N, C-alpha and C positions, 0 to 999 in steps of 0.2 A: 356651409349654411350662410356664414357671412357675406359670401359672394352672392349667392341667392338673394338674399335681402337688398344688396347694392343695386344688382340687376332689376328686381322689382320698381324698387324707387326711382331708378333711371327711366323705367318704362312709363311708371307714372307722370313725372315730371315733363318727358317727352310730350305725352298725350294732351295734357294740360296747355303748355304753351304752344304746340301746333295747334290747339282749336283756336287759341287766342288770334293767329294769323289769318284765320279763314274770315273774309268779309261777307256778311249776311247780305242776302238781295235787298235788305229794307234799305241799306246805305248806299246803295247804288246810285250815283248820281244821274239824275233824267237830265235830257238834251233840252235846251231852251230854244223856243220858235219865237222870232218876232211877229207878232200880229200883225199882218198888213204891213210888215217892216215896222220899225220902232214908233207905232203910230200915236204914242202919248207925247213923242216929241216933235213928228213931222208929218205934213200931211200923207196920210195913210194910201198904201199900193202906189207909191211913187219911188223913183230911185232914190230920191233923198232920204225916204224912210228907209230903203233897204241897207243903203251906206250906213246909216246911222245904226241900224240893228246888228250888223256885222261888228261896227266900231264898238259897241257895248259888250261884245262877247257872245252874241247869237249864236247857235250853232246852225240854226235852221230858218228858212222865211218862209212864212205862213202868206198868201196871196189868195184872191178872188178871181174868177173868170167869168165874163159873159162872152157873148159872140155878136160882131158885128153884122150889118145888112149883107155885106159881102164875103163873110164867112172867115173874119179874121178874129183870133182870139184876144180879148181886150181886158185888161188888168184893171178891174174895177168891181167894186163890192155890190152896189146898188144895181137894180134893173133899169133905173132911170138916171139922169145926169145932175139934176138939179143941188144936190146934197155936196157932193166932193167936184163939181166942174162950174163953168160959165155957160154950160150947155143947157138944153131942156129937152124933155122928152125921153122916150125909151132908148136904150142902147142898141138894141135889136133894129130900130128904125133908121139907123145912121150907119154910113158907108165908114171904113177904118179911115180913110182921109178926113173926113168930117171928125171923127173922134179925136185922132192924134192931133188935130190943130187946137183942140181945147186947153185952157188954163185948168190944171188940177192942183194947183197950189194956194192961191191967192185966198181960198176959203178960210185958209188956215192962218198965214200971214203974208203979207205984200213979198216978203222976201223970196217967197216959193213961187213967184207967178210965173217962172219959167219952167215949171214940172208941167209934165204932160202925159195923158193915159199911156200906158206901154201897151205894147203887144207882150203876149206870154214869150215868143221867141227871143225878143229882145232882153229880157229880163233872165231868162235862161242862160243866154249867150254870154251875159255878162258876170254870172254869178255862180255857174256850174263849177264846182270844183273849190268854190270858197264858202258855199253853204249847202246844206240839204234843203228841200222843198216840201213844203205842204201844199198843194193846190185844191182850192175847194171849187166844186162846181157849183156854182149859184143859180137856181131855177133852173136846171137844165132841160125841163120840160117846156119851154119856152123856145130852146134852139135845138130843134130837130139834126141830129146829126154831130152835135158837140161833142159825143164821147168819140168818135171815129176820128175827127178834127185833133182832139187833145192826143190820142194815142200817136197818130200821124209824127206830131208835133214832139212827143217825148221821144219816140224810137229813133227819129232821125238825130237826135241829140244825146242819148243816154250813154252811148259808147265815150262819150267826153267827159261823164260825171265819173267824179272821183269821191261822191257821196250820194245820199239817198234822194229819192222822190218818191213821195207818198200821194194818193189822191183820195181826197175827203168831197163828202157830202151827206145832207140829209136824205136824199133821195136815193133810196136802195136799188130802186129800178134801173135807174142811172148807173149806179156803180156796178152792178151786175154787169150790165151792156160794156162797160169799160174793162171789167176783170176779163169777160170774153176776147174782147180785141186785144189786151194786153196784160196777160196773166202774171207777166212778170214783176209788174210795179204793185207795191203794197196797197192796200185799200184801208181808209179809216172811215168808222160810220160815225156820223157826229149824232148826238141824241141829247135832246133837251129835256125828257123827263124818264122817270121810271113810276113804276112799270109802264109799257110792256118793255123798256129796254133790258130789264134783267131776269125777264122771265126764261125758264129753262128752254123752253123750244124756241124763242127768239135768239137765244145766244148760239144754240145748236146751227139755227141756219144761218146766222151771221158768219159764225166760223168757218163756213163751207167756203166764202170766197174773202173774207177779211181780215186783216192781220191785226187791226187796232179798234177799239171802242173809245169813241170820243165824247164823254159827258161832260156837259156843263160842271163847273168846279162845284157850284152849289149843291151837287148832288151825290158829290164822291164822299164818302167816308171808308172806313178799313174793311166794313162787311162788304161795300161794294165793291171794292179792290179784289178781295178774296175771291168773290164769285167770278167776277171776268178772268180773273188769272187762271180760275179752275179751268175754263175752255181753252186755256192755251192762248189767250188774246193779249197783245200789248194794249195799253192805257196812256190816252194823251187827253188833258185836260184843259179847258178854257174857260173864260179867261181869267189869268192869275195876275190881278193889278195891283195889290195892296200887300204891305207887310205881314200884316196880320194872317191872311189868306195862306201867303206863300209859308209862314212859320206852321200854320196848320197843316198844310200837305207835306212838310218836308221829310216827314219819317216815313211817307206811305211810298212803295215801290211804284211810282209812277215813270212812265219811259220818256214821256215829253209834256214840256209844261210850254202853253200858248201864253204870251203876255204881249200889252202894248208897251211895259217898260221892261226890256230885257236888264237893264242897269240893276233894277230891284234885286236879282239874283247875284249880284257879283259879290257881295260881302254874306250870302246865306249858304 
């Protein structure tokens, strides 16, 4: 009888403490992506910003691509040049030679006057193996064939990658086209508003080709997370740029957090 009681309590003790060793999904640490590089500190989408993002501990680099007049993938957020360079006019109306000669850093500070608009190839060649990539197709409808060009660039380099590449866009038509060309690369669908972003039919359709739903951080809460996860989709949120917001989302099972300030998460 005494032996049975000892065995019983040992079993109970083992169950209690083995459960305590299980780490719930809610506390899994999300990956941090430097938004346009560490764009809160250095000129966005430049090598200086990407270097800073990695220095501050970001595991991923988020960047934007447009396409030049002669078919080169240029790392720049806007469809026009004025905001982040000393150029004028639309990116698509300039050759790569013209784009790559522009000053892409002085708008933020004179010390960055040597920063240039980069090609996607140059950025991948420098950082693959050091960081993952989130590559956003910006206004792809302006650039017929940009999906094929992107697929070619990635496929020519992906064997060298030791970490992940994910392609993002608000344009689901473009994402579907890219997915058909390059089905091995994960897709993230950027969403500015709910609904229709969280309607059942929409999530069913997105889950056929997407790996991530990427809502603006102001849309995210525990209910939205549960609904997205129910469709076996990952979640990345943008942009998380202040400590209050970072603390708010800390307990949610987010896969990737995109931020202008990767250092914000050093002590969170």
